[in-house]
C-alpha positions as CSV (number, residue, x, y, z in Angstrom):
1,M,-64.3,52.9,-56.5
2,I,-61.4,51.4,-55.5
3,D,-62.1,51.9,-51.7
4,F,-65.5,49.9,-52.6
5,D,-63.8,47.1,-54.7
6,T,-61.9,46.4,-51.9
7,Q,-64.2,45.9,-49.6
8,H,-67.0,44.4,-51.2
9,I,-66.1,42.7,-54.5
10,L,-63.9,39.4,-54.4
11,H,-61.2,38.6,-57.3
12,P,-60.0,35.5,-58.6
13,Y,-57.7,33.6,-55.9
14,A,-57.5,36.9,-53.8
15,A,-58.7,37.7,-50.0
16,S,-61.7,39.4,-49.4
17,V,-59.2,42.4,-48.6
18,P,-56.7,42.0,-51.2
19,S,-53.2,41.6,-50.1
20,T,-51.9,43.7,-53.7
21,D,-52.9,46.6,-55.2
22,I,-56.1,46.6,-57.4
23,H,-56.0,49.0,-60.7
24,L,-58.7,50.6,-62.3
25,V,-59.1,50.3,-65.9
26,K,-60.7,52.9,-68.1
27,S,-60.5,51.3,-71.2
28,A,-58.5,49.5,-73.7
29,S,-57.3,49.9,-77.4
30,G,-55.0,47.3,-79.3
31,V,-52.9,45.6,-76.9
32,Y,-53.0,49.1,-74.5
33,L,-54.9,49.1,-71.0
34,E,-55.7,52.7,-69.9
35,L,-55.9,53.0,-66.0
36,E,-58.2,55.5,-64.3
37,N,-55.0,57.9,-64.2
38,G,-54.4,57.8,-68.2
39,E,-51.4,55.9,-67.8
40,K,-51.4,53.1,-70.4
41,I,-49.7,50.0,-70.1
42,I,-49.3,47.1,-72.5
43,D,-51.4,43.7,-71.4
44,G,-48.7,40.7,-72.0
45,M,-51.8,38.5,-71.0
46,S,-54.1,39.0,-73.3
47,S,-56.7,39.2,-70.5
48,W,-56.0,35.8,-69.1
49,W,-55.1,34.5,-72.8
50,S,-57.8,35.2,-74.5
51,V,-57.5,38.8,-76.3
52,I,-55.9,37.8,-79.5
53,H,-57.0,40.2,-81.5
54,G,-56.3,43.1,-79.0
55,Y,-59.1,45.1,-77.7
56,N,-61.5,47.6,-78.9
57,V,-61.5,46.0,-82.4
58,P,-63.6,47.7,-85.2
59,E,-64.7,44.2,-86.7
60,L,-65.8,42.5,-83.3
61,N,-67.6,45.7,-82.1
62,A,-69.5,45.9,-85.5
63,A,-70.7,42.1,-85.4
64,A,-71.9,42.6,-81.7
65,T,-73.7,46.1,-82.5
66,E,-75.7,44.4,-85.4
67,Q,-76.5,41.5,-83.5
68,L,-77.8,43.5,-80.8
69,S,-80.1,45.2,-83.7
70,K,-81.6,41.5,-84.0
71,M,-81.5,39.9,-80.3
72,S,-78.8,39.4,-77.6
73,H,-80.5,35.8,-76.6
74,V,-82.8,33.3,-76.7
75,M,-83.3,30.2,-75.3
76,F,-81.9,27.1,-77.2
77,G,-84.0,24.9,-75.8
78,G,-86.3,24.0,-78.6
79,L,-84.9,26.8,-80.8
80,T,-82.1,27.8,-82.8
81,H,-80.5,30.6,-84.8
82,E,-78.2,31.6,-87.3
83,P,-75.1,33.0,-85.4
84,A,-74.8,29.2,-83.6
85,I,-75.3,27.4,-86.6
86,K,-72.4,29.3,-88.5
87,L,-70.0,28.9,-85.7
88,A,-70.6,25.2,-85.5
89,Q,-69.8,24.9,-89.1
90,T,-66.9,27.0,-88.5
91,L,-65.4,25.1,-85.8
92,L,-66.4,21.4,-87.0
93,S,-64.6,22.6,-90.1
94,I,-61.2,23.6,-88.7
95,T,-60.7,20.9,-86.3
96,D,-60.3,16.8,-86.6
97,E,-62.7,15.9,-88.9
98,N,-63.4,12.9,-86.5
99,L,-65.4,15.5,-84.5
100,E,-69.1,15.9,-85.4
101,H,-71.4,17.5,-82.7
102,I,-71.2,20.5,-80.9
103,F,-72.1,21.8,-77.2
104,F,-72.0,25.5,-76.6
105,S,-71.5,26.4,-73.1
106,D,-70.9,29.3,-71.1
107,S,-67.6,29.1,-70.1
108,G,-64.1,26.9,-70.2
109,S,-65.0,24.9,-67.5
110,V,-68.4,24.1,-67.8
111,S,-67.2,22.5,-71.4
112,V,-64.7,20.2,-69.2
113,E,-67.7,19.3,-67.3
114,V,-69.7,18.5,-70.1
115,A,-66.6,16.5,-71.5
116,L,-67.2,14.5,-68.3
117,K,-70.9,13.9,-68.6
118,M,-70.3,12.7,-72.2
119,V,-68.1,10.0,-71.0
120,Y,-69.5,8.8,-68.3
121,Q,-73.1,8.7,-70.0
122,Y,-71.3,7.1,-72.8
123,W,-70.3,4.3,-71.0
124,N,-73.4,4.1,-68.2
125,S,-76.0,3.8,-71.3
126,Q,-74.0,1.2,-72.6
127,G,-74.9,-0.9,-69.7
128,N,-71.1,-0.6,-68.1
129,K,-71.1,0.9,-65.1
130,D,-67.9,0.2,-63.7
131,K,-66.2,3.0,-65.4
132,T,-66.4,6.0,-63.6
133,K,-62.6,7.3,-62.9
134,I,-60.8,9.4,-65.1
135,L,-57.4,9.4,-66.0
136,A,-55.6,12.8,-65.8
137,F,-52.0,14.2,-65.0
138,S,-50.0,15.8,-62.2
139,K,-49.4,19.6,-63.2
140,G,-53.3,19.3,-64.9
141,Y,-55.3,22.1,-64.9
142,H,-59.0,21.7,-66.6
143,G,-60.8,24.5,-64.2
144,D,-62.5,25.6,-61.2
145,T,-66.0,24.2,-60.9
146,L,-66.4,20.6,-59.2
147,G,-66.0,18.2,-62.1
148,A,-63.4,20.1,-63.2
149,M,-61.4,20.7,-60.5
150,S,-61.5,16.7,-59.7
151,V,-59.3,16.2,-62.9
152,C,-56.8,18.8,-61.7
153,D,-53.3,18.4,-60.2
154,P,-54.8,17.3,-56.4
155,I,-51.2,17.9,-54.8
156,T,-49.5,21.2,-56.0
157,G,-53.1,22.6,-57.7
158,M,-55.2,25.1,-56.5
159,H,-57.8,23.0,-55.0
160,S,-56.3,20.9,-51.9
161,A,-59.3,22.9,-49.9
162,F,-62.1,20.8,-51.9
163,E,-60.1,17.2,-51.7
164,G,-63.2,15.6,-49.2
165,V,-65.7,16.4,-51.7
166,L,-64.3,16.0,-55.0
167,H,-64.9,12.9,-56.8
168,K,-61.7,10.9,-56.5
169,N,-59.5,10.3,-60.1
170,I,-56.6,8.8,-60.7
171,F,-53.3,10.5,-61.5
172,A,-50.4,10.2,-63.7
173,E,-47.2,11.5,-63.5
174,A,-46.7,14.8,-65.5
175,P,-45.1,15.0,-68.3
176,E,-41.1,15.0,-68.3
177,C,-39.9,14.7,-71.7
178,M,-39.2,18.9,-72.9
179,F,-40.7,19.7,-76.3
180,A,-37.7,19.3,-78.6
181,D,-36.4,15.8,-76.4
182,E,-35.5,13.1,-78.1
183,W,-38.4,10.6,-77.4
184,D,-37.4,7.6,-75.4
185,E,-40.5,5.0,-74.1
186,K,-39.5,5.8,-70.5
187,Y,-41.4,9.0,-70.6
188,I,-45.0,7.3,-71.3
189,E,-44.3,4.2,-68.8
190,D,-45.8,5.5,-65.4
191,F,-49.3,6.8,-67.9
192,K,-48.8,3.1,-69.4
193,A,-48.6,1.6,-66.4
194,K,-51.9,3.3,-64.6
195,L,-54.0,2.7,-67.9
196,Q,-52.9,-0.7,-67.9
197,K,-53.8,-1.8,-64.5
198,N,-57.0,0.8,-63.9
199,Y,-58.6,0.6,-67.7
200,K,-61.4,-1.3,-66.6
201,I,-62.8,1.3,-64.7
202,I,-61.3,4.2,-66.5
203,A,-64.0,6.0,-68.4
204,A,-61.5,8.6,-70.5
205,V,-58.1,10.5,-70.5
206,I,-57.9,14.2,-69.9
207,L,-54.9,16.0,-71.0
208,E,-53.9,19.9,-72.3
209,P,-52.0,19.0,-75.3
210,I,-48.4,20.0,-75.9
211,V,-48.8,23.0,-72.7
212,Q,-49.7,22.3,-69.3
213,G,-50.8,25.8,-68.4
214,A,-51.9,26.9,-65.0
215,G,-50.0,24.1,-63.4
216,G,-47.1,25.5,-64.3
217,M,-46.5,26.4,-68.1
218,R,-45.0,23.2,-68.9
219,L,-44.2,22.3,-72.8
220,Y,-43.7,18.8,-73.9
221,S,-42.9,16.7,-76.3
222,P,-45.6,16.0,-79.2
223,H,-44.5,12.2,-78.8
224,F,-46.1,12.1,-75.6
225,L,-49.4,13.3,-76.8
226,K,-49.1,10.5,-80.0
227,R,-48.5,7.8,-77.5
228,V,-51.3,8.8,-75.1
229,R,-53.5,8.7,-78.3
230,E,-52.4,5.0,-79.4
231,L,-53.0,3.4,-75.4
232,C,-56.1,4.7,-75.3
233,T,-57.3,3.8,-78.3
234,E,-55.4,0.3,-77.4
235,Y,-57.4,-0.3,-73.9
236,D,-60.3,1.3,-75.2
237,V,-60.4,4.4,-73.2
238,L,-61.9,8.1,-74.6
239,L,-59.6,10.7,-74.9
240,I,-60.5,14.5,-74.0
241,L,-58.3,17.5,-74.8
242,D,-59.1,20.4,-73.3
243,E,-57.4,23.4,-75.9
244,I,-59.2,25.9,-73.6
245,A,-56.2,27.9,-73.4
246,T,-54.1,26.3,-76.5
247,G,-56.4,26.5,-79.1
248,F,-56.8,29.2,-81.5
249,G,-53.3,29.7,-82.8
250,R,-51.5,29.9,-79.5
251,T,-48.8,27.8,-80.0
252,G,-48.3,28.0,-83.8
253,K,-50.8,25.7,-85.0
254,L,-54.3,26.6,-85.0
255,F,-55.0,23.7,-82.2
256,A,-52.0,22.1,-80.2
257,Y,-53.0,18.8,-80.8
258,E,-52.2,19.1,-84.5
259,Y,-48.2,19.2,-83.5
260,G,-49.0,14.9,-82.2
261,E,-50.9,14.8,-85.3
262,V,-53.7,12.7,-82.8
263,S,-57.8,12.4,-82.8
264,P,-59.5,13.4,-79.8
265,D,-62.7,11.9,-79.0
266,I,-63.8,15.2,-77.3
267,L,-62.6,18.4,-77.9
268,C,-62.8,21.2,-75.0
269,V,-62.3,25.4,-76.6
270,G,-63.1,28.2,-75.2
271,K,-61.0,31.6,-73.8
272,A,-59.9,33.1,-77.3
273,L,-63.1,31.8,-79.1
274,T,-64.5,35.4,-79.1
275,G,-61.3,37.2,-78.9
276,G,-61.9,38.2,-75.4
277,Y,-65.3,39.8,-76.0
278,M,-67.7,37.3,-74.6
279,S,-67.9,34.2,-72.3
280,L,-68.5,31.3,-74.6
281,A,-66.8,27.6,-74.6
282,A,-67.3,24.6,-76.7
283,T,-67.5,20.9,-76.4
284,L,-66.9,19.0,-79.5
285,T,-67.5,15.1,-79.8
286,S,-67.1,12.4,-82.5
287,K,-70.8,10.4,-83.9
288,K,-69.6,7.4,-81.9
289,V,-69.1,9.2,-78.8
290,M,-72.8,10.5,-79.2
291,Q,-74.4,7.4,-80.4
292,G,-72.7,5.9,-77.0
293,V,-74.5,8.6,-74.8
294,E,-77.9,8.0,-76.9
295,S,-77.7,4.2,-76.3
296,G,-81.1,2.7,-75.0
297,G,-82.6,6.5,-75.7
298,N,-80.4,8.8,-73.4
299,V,-79.5,12.1,-74.0
300,L,-77.0,14.2,-73.0
301,M,-78.1,15.8,-69.6
302,H,-76.9,19.5,-69.5
303,G,-78.3,22.4,-70.7
304,P,-77.2,26.0,-69.6
305,T,-79.6,28.7,-69.6
306,F,-77.2,31.0,-71.9
307,M,-76.3,27.6,-74.5
308,A,-75.1,29.2,-77.8
309,N,-76.0,32.9,-76.7
310,P,-76.6,34.6,-80.3
311,L,-74.6,37.6,-78.8
312,A,-72.0,35.9,-77.8
313,C,-72.0,33.0,-81.3
314,A,-71.8,36.6,-83.6
315,V,-69.0,38.1,-81.6
316,A,-67.2,34.5,-82.0
317,N,-68.2,34.1,-85.8
318,A,-66.3,37.5,-86.3
319,S,-63.2,36.9,-84.3
320,L,-62.9,33.6,-85.9
321,E,-63.0,35.0,-89.5
322,L,-60.4,38.1,-88.3
323,L,-58.1,35.1,-87.0
324,L,-58.4,32.9,-90.1
325,N,-58.3,35.5,-92.9
326,S,-54.8,36.9,-91.2
327,P,-51.5,36.1,-91.5
328,W,-52.1,34.5,-87.7
329,Q,-49.5,32.0,-88.4
330,K,-47.1,34.2,-89.3
331,R,-47.7,36.6,-86.4
332,V,-47.5,33.9,-83.9
333,L,-43.9,32.9,-85.2
334,D,-42.5,36.1,-85.4
335,I,-43.4,36.4,-81.8
336,Q,-42.2,33.4,-81.1
337,A,-38.7,34.2,-82.7
338,Q,-38.5,37.5,-80.6
339,L,-39.4,36.0,-77.4
340,E,-36.6,33.2,-77.5
341,K,-34.0,36.0,-78.7
342,E,-35.3,38.6,-76.1
343,L,-36.1,36.4,-73.4
344,R,-33.0,34.2,-73.4
345,I,-30.9,36.5,-71.8
346,C,-33.1,36.1,-68.7
347,E,-31.2,33.0,-68.1
348,E,-28.1,35.0,-67.3
349,L,-29.9,35.9,-63.9
350,E,-29.2,33.4,-60.8
351,I,-32.6,33.5,-59.9
352,V,-33.6,32.2,-63.1
353,Q,-34.1,28.3,-63.7
354,E,-35.1,28.4,-67.3
355,V,-36.7,29.9,-70.2
356,R,-39.3,28.5,-72.2
357,V,-41.0,29.2,-75.8
358,L,-43.3,28.0,-78.0
359,G,-45.6,30.0,-80.3
360,A,-46.7,33.4,-78.5
361,I,-45.9,31.8,-75.1
362,G,-42.8,32.9,-73.4
363,V,-42.0,31.5,-69.9
364,V,-39.2,32.4,-67.5
365,E,-39.2,30.3,-64.4
366,L,-37.8,31.5,-61.5
367,K,-35.6,28.6,-59.2
368,E,-37.9,29.8,-56.3
369,D,-41.7,31.4,-55.6
370,G,-41.2,35.2,-56.7
371,D,-42.7,38.3,-54.4
372,L,-45.5,38.4,-56.8
373,A,-47.1,42.0,-55.3
374,W,-43.5,43.4,-55.9
375,L,-43.5,41.9,-59.8
376,T,-46.1,43.3,-60.8
377,G,-45.9,46.9,-59.3
378,E,-42.4,46.8,-61.0
379,F,-43.9,45.5,-64.0
380,I,-46.8,48.2,-63.9
381,K,-44.0,51.4,-63.6
382,R,-42.3,50.0,-66.7
383,G,-45.8,50.4,-68.5
384,V,-46.5,46.8,-68.8
385,W,-49.3,44.8,-67.2
386,L,-48.1,41.1,-66.0
387,R,-49.7,38.8,-63.6
388,P,-46.8,36.3,-62.4
389,F,-47.5,33.4,-60.3
390,N,-45.2,31.1,-57.8
391,K,-42.1,30.7,-59.4
392,L,-43.4,32.1,-63.3
393,V,-43.1,35.3,-64.8
394,Y,-44.8,34.3,-68.2
395,I,-46.4,36.5,-71.5
396,M,-48.9,35.4,-73.9
397,P,-49.5,38.6,-75.9
398,P,-52.3,39.4,-78.3
399,F,-51.0,38.5,-81.7
400,V,-51.3,41.9,-83.1
401,I,-48.5,43.0,-80.8
402,N,-45.9,44.6,-83.1
403,E,-42.2,44.0,-82.3
404,E,-41.4,47.3,-80.9
405,E,-44.6,46.7,-78.3
406,L,-43.4,43.3,-77.5
407,R,-39.8,44.7,-76.9
408,V,-41.3,46.7,-74.3
409,L,-42.8,43.3,-72.7
410,T,-39.4,41.7,-72.7
411,S,-37.1,44.4,-71.6
412,A,-39.0,45.0,-68.5
413,I,-39.3,41.5,-67.5
414,Y,-35.4,40.9,-67.9
415,E,-35.0,44.6,-65.8
416,V,-37.3,43.5,-63.2
417,L,-35.8,40.3,-62.4
418,R,-32.3,41.8,-62.7
419,V,-33.4,44.2,-59.7
420,Y,-35.2,41.7,-58.1
421,S,-32.2,39.3,-58.3
422,K,-30.1,42.1,-56.3
423,K,-33.0,42.7,-53.5
């Protein structure tokens, strides 16, 4: 099977003939992945940040099984169903009161596409055809579809190969204020200048609140987010917040924008929405935005085949119920405290630039790009699954991980980097 995979199946951000080993997963339970050879390894990535409850969760299994006995899918055009209605009710009740409408889609990237369509149609439907640009940020990442790529960092991001075909947007400097830094207005000067100069052609600002994820796992001050919101309001520009990676408790708040006490015009969520069971995302927006979109009798022009898939919605309902009825915040803050204590020792290593922690996110940044194939292999030897990239070795474990399991992860990071520093 591995031979067939390496010859025929494409994997994320990888050559058709992989340069690193592919590992065959046979099953998964709790925080463990079981490989084909019977070896069990702890997943420190939550399968790209989505499996917050761990694997093979009885409540989510039961929700999927029950929904399968009714229907796995039905088109959403002209029809509706209880799982979608219940999920919409829950999402609108736990997010900002300004958000009143919800559009379900298949993935995080598509939820961003929908958000971009909303803002373009919002202005166009009102006769303003000048507002066609998005003000985004360096080091930002919002997905791999064409529209989403157009608002990712165009220089240091992953999409420079597509520069010639992407919509040209405007980029402000990445936030330079660390999470706990004392606020100085200089941090917002570049963004403010770009907005002042271009607000007549800017339809919206898009931003990952508090944590810039795939662009470098960078943590920044809530005050920066607050000032972005204030300036968007001042210059009559819509604000899209991308909580695909940070939503549902990852940062210690249910949604990261709560740190800045701001209200988005549009909110994108995904990843952990179904606890990592199914592909599902949502774009939430305000009555103001929808009324603007629909000016002149228009409607939002998007409609995925699997929009509001009942099976995915049913699992998402069970996942949110499990999360909201659990001591999720205590679990995340306990993880934060342990990461802070046990990863900090990595700063003693010469190759380490910095350690950053927020909620259930731990980041060890190296001074130079690491040998990712070597690092990944060494982690597996120590019974853990981590997927470093560029200069970053980071973990975002399931919320249900216990202290001993987490210590296996943090110890492996230190030991592997200690050995690596001597290579």
